[in-house]
C-alpha positions in Angstrom: 14.5 48.8 23.8 15.9 46.3 26.2 19.3 44.8 25.3 19.9 41.1 25.6 22.4 40.6 28.4 24.8 38.2 26.8 25.0 39.2 23.2 24.0 42.9 23.2 21.1 42.5 20.8 17.6 43.8 21.1 14.6 41.6 21.7 13.1 42.7 18.4 16.1 41.1 16.7 15.7 37.7 18.3 13.7 35.3 16.2 12.1 32.4 17.9 12.1 29.3 15.8 9.1 27.0 16.5 9.7 23.3 16.2 7.1 20.8 15.0 6.5 17.2 15.9 6.3 15.0 12.8 5.0 11.5 13.0 7.0 8.9 11.0 5.0 6.2 9.1 6.2 2.8 8.0 6.1 1.9 4.3 2.8 0.7 2.7 4.0 -3.0 3.0 3.3 -2.5 6.8 0.0 -0.6 6.4 1.7 2.8 7.2 1.7 2.2 10.9 3.4 4.9 13.0 6.9 4.0 14.0 7.9 7.1 15.8 8.1 10.9 15.9 10.7 13.5 15.2 11.0 17.1 16.1 12.3 19.6 13.5 12.3 23.3 12.6 11.9 22.8 8.9 10.0 19.7 7.6 12.4 19.4 4.6 15.2 18.6 7.1 13.7 15.2 7.7 14.0 14.0 4.1 16.9 11.6 3.8 17.1 10.7 7.5 17.4 7.0 8.3 16.1 5.1 11.3 16.2 1.5 12.5 13.0 -0.3 13.7 12.6 -3.9 14.9 10.4 -5.9 12.6 8.4 -7.1 15.6 7.0 -3.6 16.1 5.9 -3.4 12.4 4.3 -6.9 12.2 3.3 -7.5 15.9 5.0 -10.9 15.7 7.3 -11.6 18.6 9.3 -14.1 16.5 10.6 -11.2 14.5 12.3 -9.4 17.4 15.8 -10.3 16.2 15.4 -8.5 12.9 16.1 -4.8 12.3 14.6 -3.0 9.4 16.4 0.1 8.1 14.0 2.9 6.9 14.7 6.1 5.1 12.4 9.1 5.0 11.4 9.9 1.5 8.9 12.8 1.8 6.8 14.7 4.3 3.1 15.6 3.8 0.7 17.0 6.3 3.2 16.6 9.2 3.5 12.9 8.4 6.8 11.5 7.1 6.7 8.6 4.6 9.5 6.0 4.6 10.9 3.3 2.4 12.9 0.1 3.3 16.6 0.4 2.5 17.9 -2.5 4.6 17.4 -5.6 6.6 19.7 -7.0 9.3 19.8 -9.7 12.0 20.8 -8.6 15.5 24.3 -9.5 16.7 23.1 -11.3 19.8 20.9 -13.6 17.6 23.8 -14.4 15.2 26.1 -15.3 18.2 23.4 -17.5 19.7 22.7 -19.5 16.5 26.4 -19.9 15.6 27.6 -21.0 19.0 27.2 -24.7 18.4 27.5 -24.9 14.6 29.0 -27.7 12.5 30.2 -25.4 9.8 29.4 -21.7 9.2 29.2 -20.2 5.7 29.2 -16.5 5.2 29.4 -14.5 2.0 29.0 -11.0 0.7 28.2 -10.0 -2.8 26.2 -7.6 -5.0 22.9 -8.5 -6.8 20.7 -6.5 -9.1 16.9 -6.7 -9.1 14.6 -6.7 -12.1 14.1 -2.9 -11.8 17.9 -2.2 -11.7 18.2 -1.6 -7.9 21.5 -2.8 -6.5 21.7 -4.7 -3.2 24.5 -6.0 -1.1 23.5 -9.4 0.3 25.2 -11.2 3.2 23.8 -14.8 3.6 24.6 -16.9 6.6 24.3 -20.7 6.3 25.0 -23.2 9.2 25.6 -26.9 8.5 24.2 -29.4 10.9 27.4 -31.4 11.3 31.1 -30.8 10.9 32.2 -31.2 7.3 35.0 -30.5 4.8 35.7 -27.1 3.5 35.2 -28.2 -0.1 31.6 -29.1 0.8 31.1 -25.7 2.4 32.6 -24.0 -0.7 30.1 -25.9 -2.9 27.2 -24.7 -0.8 28.5 -21.1 -0.9 28.7 -21.2 -4.7 25.2 -22.7 -5.0 23.7 -20.0 -2.7 25.5 -17.2 -4.6 24.2 -18.5 -7.9 20.6 -19.0 -6.6 20.4 -15.6 -5.0 21.8 -13.8 -8.1 19.5 -15.5 -10.5 16.5 -15.3 -8.2 16.9 -11.6 -7.5 17.1 -10.8 -11.3 13.5 -12.0 -11.6 12.1 -9.8 -8.8 11.7 -6.1 -8.4 13.0 -4.4 -5.3 9.8 -4.3 -3.3 9.0 -8.0 -3.9 12.6 -8.9 -3.1 12.5 -7.2 0.3 9.0 -8.6 1.0 10.0 -12.2 0.2 13.1 -11.9 2.6 10.9 -10.5 5.4 8.5 -13.5 5.0 11.4 -16.0 4.9 10.6 -17.3 1.3 14.1 -16.6 0.0 15.7 -18.3 3.1 13.5 -21.4 2.6 14.4 -21.7 -1.1 18.1 -21.4 -0.2 17.8 -24.1 2.5 16.0 -26.5 0.2 18.7 -26.1 -2.5 21.6 -26.4 0.0 20.1 -29.5 1.6 20.7 -31.4 -1.7 24.4 -31.0 -1.2 24.7 -31.4 2.6 22.2 -31.1 5.6 21.8 -27.5 6.5 20.5 -26.5 10.0 20.0 -22.8 9.6 19.8 -20.4 6.6 19.4 -16.7 7.1 20.0 -13.5 5.2 22.3 -11.8 7.7 22.2 -8.4 6.1 20.6 -6.8 3.0 21.4 -3.2 2.2 20.2 -1.1 -0.8 22.9 0.7 -2.7 21.8 4.3 -3.4 
């Protein structure tokens, strides 16, 4: 038998591993559209991998190009990988653009628990229309924290993420904060699922 030049092994001992292309599908909230492909030797290697996709490519809405959705592969069947949403994030360039000429910026970070006992870290971003006192900004921060904590207790994880994607949570926060002081922008800067 012929010897392999570098390693001194025979051709019979060399095993050729064939790699497969696996298409990655979005969660059922986005009608399982294909978001990409991955190559692997063993399909089980894909389970647990994370990827980031722009929300615009999932919804075909150009207004959502500043939002990144974090997906995690849960299982692979028939060379198609299924995913679930584990996070949501605004792009850095968008945040810099909206905070450039702000009156007062309010940022926070805290844990919330959904109705089905899934824990999330939420980072809201509220921008006041005009310059104001720190005490007013603190009142708004406390109100937002209270509203999000109580609101998330009444929703399961899928509904929670869905309402953030469709700006329902942000609108409710803005309406509540406007009762204290005029708010120009209200966004969820980041939402990540604790696993």
